[in-house]
N, C-alpha and C positions, 0 to 999 in steps of 0.2 A: 846535276842534284848531288844531293852532298852524302856520303858515303862511309856512314858512321864503322870506325875503323871496332874490328873485331880482337875482344880483350882472352888473354886466356885463362878460362874459368882455373881458379884455385880452390884447394878442398877445403872444410869447413874447419878455419878458426888454424889455421898451418901457418899461414904467415904474420895475416892481417888481424893483430890483437896486438894488448896492451904485454907488457911483459910476464905482469905474473896481475893472479886475479884472488879473487878475495869472494865471501862467499856471501849472501844479502844480511843484514844483520851486524856485520862489522863495523860500530857506530860512525869512530875516526873518520876511516875512509869513505862509509857514507856520504857525510857529511860535508867530507871534500867535493865531494860529486854531484851533492844539492847544489851545494856553491858552483859551480862550473857548467854543473847544467844551467841555475838561473843566470851563469854572466852571459852566457852563447845568447839566451832571452834577450838580456839584456841591449849589447855588444849587436846585435845583427837588425840592427839601423838600415834604412834606406842607403843612406850617403854612405857607409861602410862595405856595400854588396858589391864584390868585387873577388875574383881568384885570386888572387896575391890574402885575399882578406880567408876566403872559405882554404888553402893551404896552407894558412899559420895556423888555423884550427887541427885541421888534419894531425900536423905538425906536431901545436899537442894532446891529440888527443894519445897518439900512437907511443907519446915519452914516457906517460904517465900508469903508475896502477888503474886497475880496474876491479870493482867489486868482483865482476864476475862478465864470461863471455855474453852474456844477454844485452850487460847496462853497452858496453864498446858494442856493440853493435847496431842500439835501439839509439846511440849517441852517431853512429856514424851516422846513422839514417835521418837525423837529422842534420847533419852538416850533408847531409844529399839534396835535401830538402830546399838546401837554402841554396844548392846548385843550380836546382831542376829553377824554382825563381830567379834568380839574377839572370840567367839563359833564356828563362822566355819574356824576360823583360829588357833586357836584349834585342830578340827579335823586333818585338812588338812594338822599338823604337827603332828600326829598321837600323840597330846597329852590329848588324852580320860581319862585321871583320870578328865582333868583341863575342858574340856568344859561339863561331869557330874557334876560339879559341878555349871552350868551354866542349865545343864537339867533339870535332876532327884534329884541332895541333895538339901535340905529345905535353906533359905536363910533367917535369923531367926529376918532380914529387913522385911520380908512380913511374916505378926502373920496370920493365923487363927482365927476372933474374933468369941462374940457371934453370935449365928444364921446364923455361916458360912461366914458371911463378910470380909474382906480383909481389915488389919489395919495397920501400921507401926510404928516398935518399933524397937527403937535404943538398948531393952534389947534381950541377949542369952536367951529368954524365952517361953513356949509356942509353939504351934505347925505351923515352921516355911515351906513357903511353897517355890518354886519350881522358879527361879528368871525368865528367858524365858518362858515355860509357863504362869506361873501367870504375866506376862509385857501383854501377846498376848490375856486374856481375860480380866484385864484390858481393854487394849484399845478397845475391841469389847464389851464390857457393857458399854461405855461412852456414847452412841450414841452420839459420832461428829467426830468419823472417817470414810472413805468412805469403802464400800464392794470390791472397787477393790485393796485399799492402807490391809487395812484383810486380801484377798487372797493371798497376796505377800507376806504377817508375815508366812502365814500360811504353803503355798508353802517353803519358806525360814526354815524354822522350819525341817518340811516333810525329806526336803529336808542335812541339815545338819546329824537330825537324819540314815537317807539311807548311804552317803558317809562311815558317822563310822563306822557303821554294814559292810557295804561292805569289805573295807579296815581288819578294821579282822576279816570276811572269810576270804579273802587272807594272812592271817596272817601276816600280815605287821603291825609292832607295831612301826618302825622310824623312823623316814626322811633316814637313812640309806639305812632300807628296799624300801624305795620310790626308791632312788636314782640306788640300784642293780639292778631293775626290768625293770625301764627305760634306764638301760645301755643292757637291754635285748634287746631292744623293737622298730622294726624299725622307720620313721620316721611317719606313718599315724598311728601303735599301743600307740605313746607316747602321739600322737595328742587327739587317742581316748581313752587315762589311765587320760589323764587331764584335758581332755569333764567331765569328773564321778565327779574331786572333785567340793568344794563350791565355790574359787576363787572369793566370795562376795569382793564390792568393797563400797565404800563412796558414792556414784551417789544419794540414795536415802537420807541418814545421810546429805548431805551436798541441797538438795534441798527440805526436812523438814526445815531446818536452813532458806531459804532465803522464804519459804510460810511464817513461821512464825515471817520474819521481814517484809514482803506485811502487814498481816494479823494485826503486831500491830500499821503500821504505818495509813490504809488505810480503817482498820475496812466492809469490805467486802470478800466475796468468789467467787472471779475472777475462769474462767473455765479451766485457761491454767496453773497456780500454786500453789495456797493454794487450787484449786476446786478437783485436784488432789488426795490431803491426807484432806483435812476438809467439813465434811457434806457443803452446801450452806441451 
């Protein structure tokens, strides 16, 4: 059974934020972030989704000035959504080793520093932390994300692990095995089996992108869009 690593919590906005922030309404900076938000939307196509792509965007996020802490954390939540989507697809396609690179294997981009703090590093040295559990704990420790969203992330991580364990317990190790199993099922059995897979989509990723766009332009947390993900 997969045991997700326990990632040390950090204080809200202690380490994991861009070097400086400016308030919403700083037009040149907000324009640059709107472009960055758009770039992520455009580049995050299926063919690009893998661990290096996600780590590249994390590095990019940490090296630029953000309009506000809220913008930083919403953008990180978008990256988190891509990590969850990528991991879930690896599991659904029985690529368990690739999924474990997100769930249990250390990412040397995220290191445990002094005092248990999480730090970002481009050097492959130190104690690396697993990407998906670490992203969840960072968002949870930020103080900016809603409990509803954090619960959704937690449940999807658990779902990924459960689906991987189910497929492995059934001796399914490839998409050919899945096709073979489905061929022996009737319509209802196939529907039931598919319902037990992850089958995640981009809905939340897209919604957070919209929330980020609205927050950058309006600077407030409305209940319908921004408030689903960002605390007021």
